[in-house]
C-alpha positions in Angstrom: 0.0 0.0 -0.2 0.9 3.7 -0.5 0.6 6.0 2.4 0.5 9.6 2.1 1.3 11.5 5.4 -0.8 15.1 5.4 -0.2 17.1 8.1 -0.1 21.7 8.7 3.8 22.5 9.2 5.4 21.6 12.6 2.9 18.8 13.1 5.5 16.1 13.6 4.8 14.4 10.1 8.6 14.4 9.2 9.0 12.7 12.9 7.2 9.5 11.9 8.7 9.0 8.6 12.2 8.9 9.8 10.8 6.6 12.4 9.7 3.9 9.7 11.5 4.9 6.7 13.9 7.6 6.8 17.1 5.8 6.6 15.6 4.5 3.1 14.1 7.4 1.8 15.3 9.3 -0.7 14.2 13.2 -1.9 12.6 13.8 -5.6 10.5 17.1 -7.2 7.2 16.9 -8.0 6.7 16.5 -11.7 7.3 20.0 -13.3 8.2 21.8 -10.1 10.6 22.6 -7.7 8.8 21.6 -4.8 10.4 18.6 -2.9 8.9 15.7 -1.0 10.3 12.8 0.9 9.5 8.9 -0.1 10.6 5.9 0.8 9.6 2.4 2.4 8.4 1.2 5.7 7.7 -2.3 7.4 5.4 -2.8 10.2 4.2 -6.4 11.0 6.6 -8.1 8.1 4.2 -5.7 5.7 6.2 -2.9 3.6 4.4 -0.3 2.4 5.3 2.9 0.3 5.6 6.2 2.6 4.9 9.8 0.7 5.6 12.6 3.5 4.3 15.5 1.8 5.5 19.2 2.4 3.0 20.7 5.0 -0.2 22.5 4.2 -3.1 24.1 6.3 -5.4 24.2 3.8 -7.0 21.8 0.3 -7.5 25.6 -0.7 -3.8 26.6 -1.1 -1.9 30.2 -1.1 0.9 28.8 -1.5 2.8 27.1 -4.5 4.2 24.6 -2.4 0.4 23.7 -0.3 -1.1 23.6 -4.2 1.7 20.8 -5.2 0.8 18.9 -1.9 -2.7 19.7 -2.6 -2.9 18.3 -6.6 -0.7 15.2 -5.4 -3.8 14.5 -3.1 -6.5 15.3 -5.5 -4.8 13.0 -8.3 -5.5 9.9 -6.1 -2.2 7.9 -6.4 -1.9 6.6 -2.6 -3.7 4.3 -1.3 -4.9 5.6 2.5 -4.0 8.9 4.2 -2.5 9.6 8.1 -3.7 12.6 8.9 -1.2 13.7 11.4 -2.3 16.7 13.8 -0.4 18.4 16.5 -2.9 18.0 19.6 -1.7 20.7 21.2 -3.2 22.8 18.7 -6.0 20.8 18.0 -8.9 23.3 17.6 -7.2 24.6 14.4 -5.6 21.3 13.1 -9.1 19.7 12.4 -9.6 22.5 9.7 -7.1 20.4 7.3 -9.2 17.3 8.9 -12.9 18.1 7.7 -11.5 18.6 4.8 -9.4 15.5 4.1 -12.8 14.1 5.1 -14.8 15.6 2.2 -12.5 13.6 -0.3 -14.2 10.8 0.8 -11.1 8.4 1.0 -9.7 6.2 3.4 -8.0 8.2 6.2 -6.7 8.0 9.9 -6.2 10.7 11.9 -2.8 10.5 14.2 -3.1 12.6 17.5 0.8 13.4 17.9 2.2 15.3 20.5 0.1 14.1 22.9 3.0 14.9 25.7 2.8 18.4 24.8 -1.1 18.7 24.9 -0.8 17.1 28.6 1.6 20.0 29.4 -0.9 22.4 28.3 -3.4 20.9 30.5 -5.9 19.3 27.7 -7.2 15.7 28.1 -8.6 14.8 25.0 -11.3 12.2 24.8 -9.4 10.2 21.3 -12.6 7.7 21.3 -15.2 10.6 21.4 -13.0 12.4 18.1 -13.3 9.1 16.8 -16.9 8.8 16.7 -17.2 12.3 15.6 -15.3 12.3 12.7 -16.2 8.8 11.5 -12.6 7.7 11.3 -9.9 6.5 13.7 -7.8 8.0 15.7 -4.7 7.0 17.4 -2.5 8.8 20.2 1.2 9.3 19.8 4.1 11.0 20.9 6.5 10.4 18.0 9.5 12.0 19.6 9.2 9.2 22.2 8.5 6.6 19.4 4.9 5.7 21.0 1.6 5.1 18.7 3.7 5.1 15.6 3.4 1.5 14.6 0.0 1.5 15.8 -0.8 3.8 13.3 0.2 2.5 10.4 -1.3 -0.6 11.7 -4.6 1.3 11.7 -4.1 2.8 8.5 -3.5 -0.9 7.0 -7.1 -2.0 8.6 -8.4 1.4 7.7 -7.4 0.4 3.5 -10.5 -0.4 2.5 -13.2 1.7 4.5 -14.1 5.1 3.0 -14.4 8.5 5.2 -17.6 10.1 5.7 -17.7 14.0 4.7 -18.4 16.4 7.8 -21.4 18.4 7.6 -20.7 21.8 9.2 -22.1 24.3 6.8 -25.8 23.7 7.9 -26.8 26.8 5.8 -24.9 26.1 2.7 -25.6 22.7 2.4 -28.6 22.8 0.3 -26.7 24.6 -2.4 -23.6 22.4 -1.9 -25.9 19.4 -2.7 -27.7 20.8 -5.9 -24.3 22.1 -6.7 -23.0 18.8 -6.5 -25.5 16.8 -8.4 -24.9 18.9 -11.3 -21.2 18.6 -10.5 -21.8 14.9 -10.8 -24.2 14.8 -14.0 -21.5 17.1 -16.2 -18.2 17.3 -15.2 -15.2 14.7 -14.0 -11.8 16.8 -12.9 -9.4 16.6 -16.2 -6.7 14.4 -16.3 -3.9 17.1 -17.1 -5.0 18.8 -13.5 -3.4 15.6 -11.9 0.5 15.7 -11.7 2.1 12.8 -12.3 5.4 11.2 -10.4 8.9 10.7 -11.6 9.7 8.1 -9.4 9.9 4.6 -10.3 7.7 3.9 -7.7 4.5 5.9 -8.9 4.5 3.2 -11.6 4.8 0.4 -9.5 1.6 -1.8 -9.2 -0.4 -1.9 -5.8 0.1 -5.1 -4.0 -3.4 -3.6 -2.3 -6.1 -6.3 -2.5 -9.3 -5.7 -5.1 -11.2 -3.6 -2.1 -8.0 -1.4 -2.0 -8.2 -0.9 -5.7 -11.7 -0.2 -5.9 -11.5 2.4 -3.1 -8.1 3.6 -4.7 -9.9 4.1 -8.2 -12.6 5.8 -6.1 -10.4 8.2 -5.2 -8.7 8.8 -9.0 -10.9 12.3 -8.6 -12.1 14.6 -6.0 -15.8 13.6 -4.7 -18.5 16.2 -6.4 -19.2 17.5 -3.3 -15.4 18.3 -2.2 -15.3 19.8 -6.0 -18.3 22.2 -5.5 -16.9 23.3 -2.0 -13.9 24.1 -3.6 -14.9 25.9 -6.9 -17.3 27.6 -4.3 -14.3 29.1 -2.3 -12.7 30.2 -5.4 -13.1 32.2 -8.5 -14.8 30.7 -11.5 -12.7 32.7 -14.0 -10.9 30.1 -15.4 -14.0 27.4 -15.6 -15.7 29.8 -17.8 -13.3 28.8 -20.4 -14.0 25.1 -20.2 -17.0 24.8 -18.7 -19.2 27.8 -19.4 -22.9 26.3 -17.9 -20.7 24.6 -15.5 -19.4 28.0 -14.2 -22.6 29.6 -14.3 -24.1 27.2 -11.5 -21.2 27.9 -9.8 -21.8 31.6 -9.6 -25.4 30.8 -9.1 -24.3 29.1 -5.7 -21.8 31.6 -4.8 -24.6 34.1 -4.7 -27.7 32.2 -3.5 -25.1 31.8 -0.2 -24.4 35.2 0.1 -27.9 36.1 -0.2 -28.6 33.7 2.5 -25.6 34.7 4.8 -25.4 38.1 3.8 -21.5 37.2 3.3 -19.5 36.0 0.0 -19.5 32.2 0.4 -16.0 31.4 0.6 -16.2 33.2 3.8 -19.2 31.2 5.2 -18.2 28.1 4.4 -14.8 29.3 6.2 -16.6 30.3 9.1 -18.4 27.4 9.0 -15.9 25.0 9.1 -14.1 26.8 11.8 -16.8 27.0 14.2 -17.4 23.3 13.4 -13.7 22.8 14.9 -14.1 24.6 17.8 -17.6 23.1 18.5 -15.4 19.7 18.2 -12.6 20.6 20.2 -15.4 22.0 23.1 -16.9 18.1 23.0 -13.6 16.1 22.9 -11.4 18.1 25.2 -11.3 19.6 28.9 -8.9 21.9 29.7 -7.2 22.3 33.1 -4.8 24.4 33.9 -1.9 24.2 32.1 2.1 23.0 33.8 4.5 26.0 33.2 8.4 24.2 32.9 11.5 25.4 32.0 10.1 25.9 28.3 8.2 29.4 29.4 11.1 30.7 31.0 13.6 29.8 28.2 11.3 31.5 25.8 11.4 34.7 27.9 14.6 35.1 27.2 15.7 33.7 24.3 12.5 36.0 22.6 13.8 38.9 24.4 14.0 42.2 22.8 17.6 42.9 24.4 18.5 39.2 26.1 17.7 37.2 23.0 20.8 38.6 21.4 23.6 37.5 23.5 21.9 34.1 24.0 21.9 34.0 20.5 25.6 35.1 19.8 26.3 32.8 23.0 24.6 29.8 21.1 26.5 30.2 18.7 29.9 30.9 19.9 29.3 27.6 21.5 28.2 25.5 18.6 31.4 26.5 16.6 34.1 26.5 19.5 32.6 22.7 20.5 32.7 21.9 16.7 36.5 22.8 16.7 37.7 21.3 20.0 36.1 18.0 18.9 37.5 18.2 15.5 41.0 19.3 16.3 41.0 16.8 19.1 41.0 14.2 16.5 42.6 15.1 13.4 46.0 15.1 14.2 46.2 11.4 15.6 44.0 10.5 12.0 46.6 12.6 10.2 49.7 11.1 11.8 48.4 7.6 11.1 48.0 8.4 7.2 51.6 10.0 7.1 52.7 6.7 8.7 50.8 4.5 5.8 52.4 6.8 2.9 56.1 6.6 4.4 55.4 2.3 4.3 54.3 2.5 0.8 57.6 4.8 -0.1 59.6 2.1 1.2 57.8 -0.8 -0.1 56.7 0.6 -3.5 58.4 2.2 -6.6 57.9 5.9 -5.8 58.7 6.6 -9.4 56.0 4.6 -10.7 52.0 5.7 -12.2 50.7 2.6 -9.5 52.9 4.7 -6.5 51.1 8.0 -7.3 47.7 6.4 -8.1 47.8 4.5 -4.6 49.2 7.2 -2.8 46.6 9.7 -4.0 43.8 7.4 -3.0 45.5 7.1 0.3 45.2 11.1 0.7 42.0 11.2 -0.5 40.9 9.1 2.6 43.1 10.7 5.0 41.8 13.9 3.4 37.9 13.1 4.1 38.5 10.9 7.5 40.9 13.3 9.2 39.9 16.3 7.6 36.6 16.6 7.2 34.6 14.1 9.5 35.9 15.3 12.5 34.3 18.7 11.6 31.5 17.9 9.7 30.3 15.2 11.7 29.8 17.4 15.4 28.2 20.4 13.1 25.3 18.3 11.8 25.0 16.6 14.8 24.8 20.2 16.3 22.2 21.7 13.9 19.7 18.8 14.2 19.6 19.2 18.0 19.1 22.9 17.5 16.4 22.4 14.9 14.7 19.8 16.9 14.7 21.8 19.9 13.2 24.4 18.1 15.2 27.3 18.8 15.8 28.0 14.7 12.8 29.3 14.6 13.6 31.5 17.2 16.5 33.1 15.7 14.6 33.8 12.4 12.1 35.8 14.7 15.1 38.1 16.5 16.1 38.6 13.1 13.2 40.1 11.6 14.0 43.5 12.2 17.7 43.1 10.9 16.7 41.0 7.8 14.0 44.4 7.1 17.4 46.5 6.8 18.7 44.4 4.2 15.3 44.3 2.2 14.0 41.0 3.5 11.8 40.0 6.6 12.9 37.2 9.0 11.7 34.6 6.8 14.5 34.7 4.7 17.0 34.2 7.8 16.0 30.7 7.6 17.5 29.8 3.8 20.5 31.3 5.6 20.7 29.1 8.6 20.0 25.7 6.2 23.1 27.8 4.9 25.6 26.7 7.4 24.6 23.2 6.7 24.5 22.9 2.7 24.3 25.9 0.0 22.1 23.5 -1.9 18.7 23.1 0.1 19.6 26.6 1.7 19.3 27.9 -2.3 15.9 25.4 -2.9 14.2 26.9 0.2 14.3 30.6 -1.0 11.0 29.4 -2.7 8.9 30.0 0.4 9.6 33.8 -1.0 6.8 35.9 -2.3 8.7 37.8 -5.1 11.8 36.6 -7.7 13.6 39.4 -6.0 13.7 38.5 -2.8 14.7 35.0 -3.4 17.4 36.0 -5.7 18.9 38.0 -2.6 18.3 35.5 0.0 20.0 32.8 -2.4 23.0 35.1 -2.3 23.6 35.9 0.9 22.4 32.0 1.6 25.5 31.0 -0.7 27.9 33.6 1.1 27.0 31.8 4.3 29.9 29.2 5.3 28.5 26.0 4.5 29.9 22.4 6.4 32.2 22.5 3.5 33.6 25.9 3.9 33.4 25.4 7.3 35.8 22.3 7.3 38.2 24.4 5.3 37.9 27.0 7.4 38.5 24.8 10.9 40.7 22.5 9.3 42.9 24.9 7.7 42.7 28.3 9.5 41.4 27.1 13.1 43.8 23.7 13.1 47.2 26.0 12.4 46.8 29.3 13.3 43.9 29.1 15.8 40.2 28.9 16.6 40.3 32.7 17.3 41.2 33.4 13.3 38.5 31.0 12.3 35.9 32.9 14.2 37.4 35.8 13.2 36.7 34.7 9.4 32.9 33.6 10.8 33.0 37.5 12.0 34.1 39.4 8.6 31.7 36.9 6.6 28.5 38.2 8.7 29.7 41.7 8.0 30.4 40.8 4.4 26.9 39.3 4.1 25.0 42.3 5.7 27.0 44.8 3.4 25.8 42.8 0.4 22.4 42.3 1.4 22.3 46.3 2.3 23.7 47.2 -1.1 21.5 44.4 -2.9 18.3 46.4 -1.4 19.9 49.2 -3.1 20.0 48.2 -6.5 17.0 46.0 -6.6 14.6 47.8 -4.2 11.1 46.7 -3.0 8.9 47.2 0.3 9.0 43.6 1.7 6.3 42.2 3.2 5.5 42.0 6.9 6.4 38.3 8.0 4.3 35.5 9.6 5.8 32.5 10.8 4.6 29.4 12.9 7.2 29.3 16.2 7.2 25.4 17.0 7.4 24.5 21.1 10.2 23.3 22.5 11.6 19.8 22.5 13.8 17.2 23.6 15.5 16.2 20.8 14.8 12.5 20.4 19.0 10.7 19.8 17.1 8.5 17.5 15.6 11.2 15.2 18.8 13.4 15.7 20.8 9.9 14.4 18.7 10.0 11.6 18.9 12.8 10.6 22.7 13.6 11.0 22.5 10.2 8.7 20.5 11.7 6.1 22.5 14.8 5.5 25.8 12.6 6.4 25.3 10.5 4.2 25.8 12.7 0.7 29.0 13.8 2.2 29.7 9.5 2.6 28.1 8.8 -1.0 29.0 11.6 -2.7 31.6 13.9 -1.8 33.8 10.9 -0.1 34.4 9.3 -3.9 35.0 12.4 -5.4 37.4 13.6 -2.9 39.5 10.3 -3.6 39.2 10.1 -6.9 40.0 14.0 -6.9 43.0 13.5 -5.1 44.2 10.2 -7.4 43.8 12.6 -11.1 45.4 15.7 -8.7 48.9 12.9 -7.9 48.5 11.2 -11.9 48.6 14.9 -13.0 51.4 15.7 -10.6 53.4 12.3 -11.9 52.7 13.3 -15.5 53.8 17.3 -14.7 50.8 18.5 -16.3 50.1 21.0 -13.5 52.8 23.0 -14.2 51.1 24.4 -17.0 47.6 24.6 -15.5 49.3 26.3 -12.4 50.6 28.6 -14.9 47.4 29.4 -16.6 46.5 30.6 -13.0 49.5 32.2 -12.1 48.0 35.9 -13.0 45.1 34.9 -10.4 47.3 33.3 -7.6 50.1 36.4 -8.1 47.7 38.5 -7.9 46.6 37.4 -4.0 49.9 36.7 -3.5 49.6 32.6 -3.0 51.8 30.1 -3.7 51.9 29.5 -8.0 51.3 25.7 -7.0 48.2 26.2 -5.0 46.3 27.7 -8.7 45.2 23.9 -9.7 43.2 23.4 -6.0 40.7 26.6 -7.0 39.6 24.8 -9.9 38.8 21.8 -7.8 37.5 23.8 -5.1 34.4 24.3 -7.7 33.5 20.7 -7.5 33.8 20.6 -3.8 34.9 22.9 -1.5 36.6 20.1 1.1 38.8 19.3 -2.2 40.3 22.9 -2.2 41.6 21.9 1.6 42.9 18.5 0.2 44.5 19.4 -2.8 46.0 22.2 -1.3 48.0 19.9 1.1 48.6 17.4 -1.7 50.1 20.2 -4.0 52.1 21.6 -1.2 53.1 17.5 -0.5 52.9 18.0 3.2 50.5 18.2 5.9 52.5 20.6 7.8 50.6 23.5 5.8 53.0 26.5 7.6 56.0 24.6 6.3 55.2 25.9 3.1 52.9 28.8 3.0 52.9 31.5 5.5 50.2 32.4 8.3 49.2 35.1 6.3 48.8 33.5 3.1 46.4 30.7 4.7 44.3 33.4 5.5 43.9 34.7 1.9 43.6 31.4 0.6 40.9 30.5 2.9 39.0 34.3 2.3 39.3 33.6 -1.1 37.9 29.6 -0.9 34.9 30.5 1.4 33.7 33.6 -0.8 34.0 32.7 -4.5 32.2 30.4 -6.8 30.1 27.9 -5.3 30.1 24.1 -5.9 28.9 22.6 -9.0 25.9 21.8 -6.9 24.6 24.2 -5.9 25.0 26.5 -9.0 22.6 23.9 -10.6 20.5 24.4 -7.6 20.6 28.3 -8.4 19.8 27.6 -12.1 16.8 25.7 -11.1 15.1 28.5 -8.4 16.3 31.6 -9.9 17.4 30.8 -14.1 20.6 31.3 -15.7 20.9 34.5 -15.8 20.9 35.8 -12.4 22.6 32.4 -11.3 26.2 33.5 -14.5 25.4 37.5 -12.9 25.7 36.1 -8.9 28.6 34.0 -10.0 30.5 36.7 -11.1 29.8 38.5 -8.4 30.9 36.3 -5.7 34.3 36.0 -7.6 34.9 39.7 -8.0 34.2 40.1 -4.0 36.1 37.3 -3.3 39.0 39.0 -5.3 38.5 42.3 -3.3 38.5 40.7 0.1 41.3 38.6 -0.3 43.2 42.0 -1.7 42.1 43.9 1.5 42.9 41.3 3.2 46.7 41.0 1.7 46.8 45.0 2.1 45.9 45.0 6.2 48.3 42.0 6.5 51.1 43.5 5.0 51.0 46.3 7.2 50.8 44.4 10.6 
């Protein structure tokens, strides 16, 4: 069976997904869009099922491209059962989406997640009464602790042949809706072109469900007439006039009749009735007692304080990066020494002048770079980022930074892509799609690429931090913040626009689950293991062969104007090319080009700083460029790349001048 996980943002869908299939999951784009969804396989009681984690949405009447894509996927009906994940602590609001899903008249299971948070707020929910009122199974769960997850999917398996019944919540409009539904049933069905198709192999795989399941899935391939009537009555039938003028006229008549009866537009009447039904359900199934106060309220008073919130933010990030440096430095030196010993042994037992030795030495040095120079810094960074994210602190950072972002012509929502940039520039660029205008997306993407990603963070800590000390590494981060602020200020003046206010949801603080943190860390680390690690080894082998054949001299000669301008050794020119593939390659290729891991024996401290600054700010990696092309188009991508290269040269030259004076 194929299970669609549906819910509002921050309802805990991804927690359930990761619990049963996170480490076997993949990410893909919906066909014809840049909107991502996650899919994979899970197993409950020996039964393997497909799982699709849709982007969060508040309503099946979408207000953003992301919501529209999730809504279209649901209306296409390429699933067997829906698991609607609700935040139990926000039950009244969360039920609005549930009532819309009931109108699909399809197999549905409600998962009341975060029951512990609801209890903390003094809410006692009668899930049996809620199940009776909705007419579908309701399962209580605490996803972060793994409670109720197996029961949810087991219930979904049993519910797969049972369709839900629509919830009657607009009594004053029901007669009109019923007449319009009958007209739709007689006259029209949803056009096939309106149903998006998946590009994954899983989408074309035959269903393993029973005959009853196949019939239920077939029935869900187009929205029921009543659902379609409600949807059209809440929208402008302008486009419908071009295809079905008679039906469009019927929709307008229905809208006018409801407006005449209720004294309000039809969309307002239906929305208000749904909201009132949710409140009535809440009062029927929930008993509220005095909420419990704990450390979360006290922490929020400090974390979101207009004055003390900023020192706390600074302390968190300084402590975070200091921890990364201490852990990485502790591990880096002994591993490097072990690989140096291995290279010395190879030199004794193999012909040092042969191509075979050059290739083996390159493979060993590439492995050393990945294991000793990258993983010691990357792994604690990803663990810390997952903890901050699951704790709920990153949303508070977006709130705090809203005022500062307005000075850059953006709003606090743009902080989220920039924070993602500290992990990887690719998802940071893709996250800019949450912004409304092309101008905002470009500025946010440009600033996100300026932020040192985990690969550049590795270069900063493993090179500057290790050889010159942590204060120099933190100094580069401080300079980067100033450059980001200045670049945003300049871009806001070049491309001016009044940015709208920010409306964002701040989730409750939650203690991170070690299992979820581990799964999330592996999910992000596996790109390095599966993609970057082989590139590091292969790139190192190629550089060794190039060095063996003597080709590096002509390549470095071609790049000598740039290296001479920056005051760098001529031999590092080739390493800058590898850095466009992966930033970690710049670090590894540098040590291989210099012929030693003791960098300060060949380069001065000033040259190390200038090299790191240039790598930090110049053209992003190929994967990021591809992401920018997809989100912004080739013209803006080329413009951004040229600006970044120019900025890197200017900053490096300025640093060279300052260091020469000092």
